[in-house]
C-alpha positions as CSV (number, residue, x, y, z in Angstrom):
1,M,12.0,33.6,52.6
2,T,15.2,31.6,52.7
3,T,15.6,27.9,51.7
4,C,18.2,25.8,53.5
5,P,20.4,24.0,50.9
6,C,21.0,21.2,53.3
7,C,17.6,20.1,54.5
8,G,15.3,22.2,52.3
9,L,13.6,24.0,55.2
10,K,12.1,27.4,54.3
11,F,12.3,30.0,57.0
12,H,12.5,33.8,57.4
13,G,15.9,35.1,58.1
14,A,19.5,34.6,56.8
15,L,21.6,31.5,56.7
16,T,24.4,33.4,58.5
17,S,22.4,33.0,61.7
18,G,21.9,29.2,61.1
19,C,19.1,27.0,59.8
20,K,16.3,26.5,62.2
21,G,15.8,22.9,61.1
22,C,19.3,21.4,60.8
23,G,21.5,24.1,62.2
24,A,23.5,24.6,59.0
25,R,25.2,28.0,58.8
26,A,26.5,30.0,55.9
27,V,30.2,30.9,56.2
28,G,29.7,34.2,54.5
29,E,27.7,36.3,52.1
30,P,27.0,34.9,48.6
31,L,29.5,35.8,45.9
32,P,28.5,38.6,43.6
33,K,27.6,37.9,40.0
34,P,30.4,38.4,37.4
35,A,30.4,41.7,35.6
36,Q,30.4,40.0,32.2
37,E,29.0,36.6,31.3
38,L,29.8,34.7,28.1
39,P,26.8,33.9,25.9
40,S,25.9,30.2,25.6
41,Y,26.3,28.4,22.2
42,G,24.6,25.1,23.3
43,R,21.3,25.8,21.7
44,A,22.7,27.0,18.4
45,L,25.0,23.9,18.4
46,A,22.1,21.6,18.9
47,L,20.2,23.1,15.9
48,A,23.3,23.0,13.7
49,V,24.1,19.4,14.5
50,S,20.5,18.2,14.1
51,G,20.2,19.9,10.7
52,S,23.5,18.6,9.5
53,L,22.6,15.0,10.6
54,V,19.2,15.1,8.9
55,A,20.7,16.4,5.6
56,L,23.6,13.9,5.8
57,V,21.2,10.9,6.3
58,F,19.1,12.0,3.3
59,V,22.1,12.5,1.0
60,V,23.5,9.1,2.0
61,Q,20.2,7.4,1.2
62,I,20.1,9.2,-2.2
63,L,23.6,7.9,-3.0
64,I,22.7,4.4,-1.9
65,A,19.6,4.4,-4.1
66,F,21.5,5.9,-7.0
67,V,24.2,3.1,-6.8
68,Q,21.6,0.4,-6.4
69,K,19.5,1.5,-9.4
70,W,22.3,3.0,-11.6
71,T,21.7,2.5,-15.3
72,G,24.9,4.1,-16.5
73,S,23.4,7.6,-16.7
74,L,24.3,10.6,-14.5
75,G,21.4,12.7,-15.8
76,F,19.1,14.9,-13.8
77,W,16.1,12.4,-13.8
78,T,18.3,9.6,-12.6
79,W,19.1,11.6,-9.5
80,I,15.4,12.5,-9.1
81,A,14.5,8.8,-9.3
82,A,17.1,8.1,-6.6
83,G,15.7,10.9,-4.4
84,E,12.2,9.5,-4.8
85,T,13.4,6.0,-3.7
86,A,15.3,7.6,-0.7
87,A,12.2,9.6,0.3
88,W,9.9,6.5,0.3
89,R,12.5,4.6,2.3
90,L,12.7,7.3,4.9
91,K,9.1,8.2,5.1
92,W,8.2,6.2,8.3
93,I,11.3,7.4,10.2
94,A,12.0,10.8,8.7
95,V,8.5,12.2,8.9
96,P,8.1,11.9,12.7
97,V,11.7,12.7,13.4
98,L,11.6,15.8,11.2
99,F,8.3,16.9,12.9
100,V,10.0,16.7,16.3
101,V,13.2,18.4,15.1
102,L,11.3,21.3,13.5
103,W,9.0,21.7,16.5
104,F,11.8,21.8,19.1
105,G,14.2,23.6,16.7
106,R,11.7,26.4,16.2
107,K,11.3,26.9,19.9
108,L,15.1,26.9,20.4
109,Y,15.6,29.4,17.6
110,R,13.0,31.7,19.1
111,S,14.7,31.6,22.5
112,I,18.0,32.4,20.9
113,T,16.6,35.4,18.9
114,A,14.7,36.6,22.0
115,Q,17.9,36.8,24.2
116,P,20.8,37.5,21.9
117,A,23.0,38.7,24.8
118,K,22.5,35.3,26.5
119,F,22.8,33.0,23.5
120,C,25.2,33.2,20.5
121,G,25.4,31.4,17.2
122,V,22.2,32.7,15.7
123,R,23.5,32.3,12.2
124,Y,24.4,28.6,12.7
125,A,21.1,28.0,14.4
126,R,19.3,29.5,11.4
127,R,21.2,27.3,9.0
128,G,20.6,24.2,10.9
129,L,16.9,24.9,11.2
130,L,16.8,25.7,7.4
131,A,18.5,22.5,6.6
132,S,16.0,20.4,8.5
133,A,13.1,22.3,6.9
134,T,14.6,21.9,3.4
135,V,15.0,18.1,3.9
136,A,11.4,17.8,5.1
137,M,10.1,19.8,2.1
138,L,12.1,17.7,-0.3
139,I,10.9,14.4,1.2
140,A,7.3,15.7,1.0
141,V,7.7,16.8,-2.6
142,L,9.4,13.7,-3.8
143,I,6.8,11.5,-2.2
144,G,4.0,13.6,-3.6
145,I,5.1,13.5,-7.2
146,T,5.3,9.7,-7.1
147,V,1.9,9.1,-5.5
148,P,-0.1,9.0,-8.9
149,A,2.4,6.5,-10.4
150,R,2.3,4.3,-7.3
151,L,-1.5,4.4,-7.2
152,E,-1.4,3.3,-10.9
153,H,1.0,0.5,-10.1
154,R,-1.2,-0.6,-7.2
155,R,-4.2,-0.7,-9.5
156,W,-2.2,-2.8,-11.9
157,A,-1.2,-5.2,-9.1
158,Q,-4.9,-5.6,-8.1
159,E,-6.0,-6.2,-11.7
160,A,-3.2,-8.8,-12.1
161,A,-4.4,-10.6,-9.0
162,V,-7.9,-10.8,-10.3
163,R,-6.7,-11.9,-13.8
164,A,-4.6,-14.6,-12.2
165,Q,-7.6,-15.9,-10.3
166,G,-9.7,-15.7,-13.5
167,Y,-7.2,-17.5,-15.6
168,A,-6.7,-20.3,-13.1
169,I,-10.5,-20.9,-13.2
170,E,-10.5,-20.6,-17.0
171,R,-7.7,-23.1,-17.4
172,A,-9.6,-25.6,-15.3
173,L,-12.8,-25.0,-17.3
174,F,-10.9,-25.4,-20.6
175,E,-9.5,-28.8,-19.3
176,Y,-13.0,-29.8,-18.4
177,K,-14.2,-28.9,-21.9
178,I,-11.5,-30.9,-23.6
179,K,-12.0,-33.9,-21.4
180,Y,-15.8,-34.0,-21.3
181,Q,-16.8,-32.0,-24.4
182,T,-18.9,-29.7,-22.3
183,Y,-18.5,-27.1,-19.6
184,P,-19.5,-28.2,-16.1
185,A,-23.1,-27.7,-14.9
186,D,-21.7,-26.2,-11.6
187,L,-18.4,-25.4,-9.9
188,K,-18.7,-28.5,-7.7
189,D,-18.3,-30.8,-10.8
190,L,-15.2,-28.7,-11.8
191,Q,-13.5,-29.2,-8.5
192,E,-14.4,-32.9,-8.3
193,R,-13.4,-33.8,-11.9
194,I,-10.3,-31.7,-12.5
195,S,-7.1,-32.5,-10.7
196,D,-5.6,-29.7,-8.6
197,P,-2.3,-30.9,-7.2
198,D,-0.9,-27.5,-6.2
199,G,-4.2,-26.1,-4.8
200,T,-4.4,-23.3,-7.4
201,L,-7.9,-24.0,-8.4
202,A,-9.1,-24.4,-4.8
203,A,-7.6,-21.0,-3.9
204,A,-9.2,-19.4,-7.0
205,L,-12.6,-20.7,-6.1
206,A,-12.3,-20.2,-2.3
207,N,-14.3,-16.9,-2.1
208,I,-16.7,-17.5,-5.1
209,D,-20.4,-18.1,-4.7
210,P,-21.2,-21.2,-6.8
211,I,-24.6,-19.8,-7.8
212,T,-22.9,-17.0,-9.8
213,Y,-21.5,-19.5,-12.3
214,K,-23.9,-19.4,-15.3
215,P,-23.4,-22.1,-18.0
216,S,-25.5,-21.9,-21.2
217,S,-25.9,-23.7,-24.5
218,A,-26.1,-22.4,-28.0
219,V,-29.0,-24.9,-28.6
220,A,-31.3,-22.5,-26.6
221,A,-30.6,-19.7,-29.0
222,V,-31.8,-21.4,-32.2
223,G,-35.4,-21.6,-33.5
224,P,-37.9,-24.3,-32.5
225,E,-37.6,-26.4,-35.7
226,K,-33.8,-26.2,-35.7
227,S,-33.8,-26.9,-32.0
228,R,-35.8,-30.1,-32.5
229,R,-33.4,-31.3,-35.2
230,M,-30.3,-30.5,-33.1
231,R,-31.9,-32.3,-30.1
232,G,-32.3,-35.4,-32.2
233,A,-28.7,-35.2,-33.3
234,V,-27.5,-34.8,-29.8
235,I,-29.6,-37.8,-28.7
236,Q,-28.2,-39.9,-31.6
237,K,-24.7,-38.8,-30.7
238,A,-25.3,-39.8,-27.1
239,S,-26.5,-43.2,-28.0
240,L,-23.2,-43.9,-29.8
241,T,-21.1,-42.8,-26.8
242,S,-19.3,-45.6,-25.1
243,A,-20.4,-46.6,-21.6
244,T,-16.9,-46.0,-20.3
245,D,-17.1,-42.3,-21.3
246,D,-16.8,-39.9,-18.3
247,S,-18.9,-37.1,-19.9
248,P,-22.0,-36.1,-18.1
249,S,-25.1,-38.1,-19.0
250,G,-28.2,-36.6,-20.5
251,G,-27.0,-35.7,-24.0
252,F,-26.9,-32.0,-23.3
253,S,-23.6,-30.0,-23.4
254,F,-22.9,-26.5,-22.2
255,T,-21.1,-24.4,-24.8
256,N,-20.8,-21.1,-23.0
257,Y,-20.4,-19.8,-19.5
258,S,-20.0,-16.7,-17.4
259,L,-18.6,-16.3,-13.9
260,P,-18.3,-12.8,-12.2
261,L,-15.4,-12.0,-10.0
262,A,-15.4,-9.4,-7.3
263,G,-13.0,-6.5,-7.7
264,E,-11.0,-4.5,-5.2
265,D,-13.9,-4.0,-2.9
266,K,-14.6,-7.8,-2.8
267,I,-18.3,-7.1,-3.4
268,L,-20.2,-8.3,-6.5
269,G,-22.4,-6.0,-8.4
270,T,-20.1,-2.9,-8.3
271,E,-18.3,-1.1,-11.0
272,D,-14.9,-2.8,-10.4
273,D,-16.3,-6.3,-11.0
274,W,-14.6,-8.6,-13.5
275,I,-16.1,-11.5,-15.4
276,I,-14.8,-14.7,-17.0
277,L,-16.8,-15.0,-20.2
278,D,-16.0,-17.9,-22.6
279,G,-12.3,-17.9,-21.9
280,M,-11.7,-14.2,-21.5
281,V,-11.2,-12.3,-18.2
282,T,-12.6,-8.9,-18.8
283,K,-14.0,-6.0,-16.8
284,A,-17.8,-6.3,-16.5
285,S,-18.1,-2.5,-17.2
286,D,-16.3,-3.0,-20.6
287,I,-18.7,-5.8,-21.6
288,A,-21.7,-3.7,-20.6
289,K,-20.4,-0.8,-22.8
290,G,-20.0,-3.1,-25.7
291,G,-16.2,-3.4,-25.5
292,V,-14.0,-6.4,-25.6
293,G,-15.7,-9.7,-25.0
294,R,-19.1,-8.7,-26.3
295,S,-20.4,-11.5,-28.4
296,V,-23.3,-13.8,-28.8
297,S,-22.3,-15.6,-25.6
298,A,-22.9,-12.4,-23.7
299,T,-26.5,-13.6,-23.3
300,A,-25.1,-15.7,-20.5
301,L,-24.9,-12.5,-18.5
302,E,-28.7,-12.3,-18.4
303,P,-30.3,-13.8,-15.4
């Protein structure tokens, strides 16, 4: 079967007699193959160049990170820290690129070793592939050793966000206490009676269920006789209060409060919950274990 190079027609016979489709005719017999053919170095060159570029980019990123975070020391751990920074900077680009380079590089290297007479530069191809694999391994190791520390920093950031929310609410409650000599009966009173020019309080209370706020009074914790005496004192104090006073009416003041805050999972009732308890922002698990924040006012936690 012969294929005409002019029209692509396939027919039986030789081109010397002419193509049956277009009439093209060969001027002579095809030239014989050369006795010796030089091996190709293109595949080995591709592997060497790719490995060199990958290594060069990684080294340059390490030097940039080292200069940016240089503390005056040329010690080993300073270079390790620079390598960790470079690895994290390159992770989204280097990981897919290295995967492609290693996959194609392995195929090219196999083809070179399978036909040594046709392809040359096996040693340079091996070095290029090894450089790419080494950089990939270094990036994976440098990222891996920093994962625990970065997870710890992420936990700190999440806790700091919850604490900032809690302290914003606690500051408003403290202002309310100073102004009205009692804590608010509900969070609606807090929002209506405390100024919030920058919106900090509104942002802190945005995702909080108002019914989770539990104010309480120390009067409820005393005995019956003492409670009656204190109730009379409160009534007497209320009768002396000026009519222009903005404090809530009724002669009853809240002295304690508790307000749970959802943790990382944004769901109340789990182990990562926090609680604002009488001016302190503490993990609810620590209070349940008898840790920081456990006091007489912890009775506010009870439903």
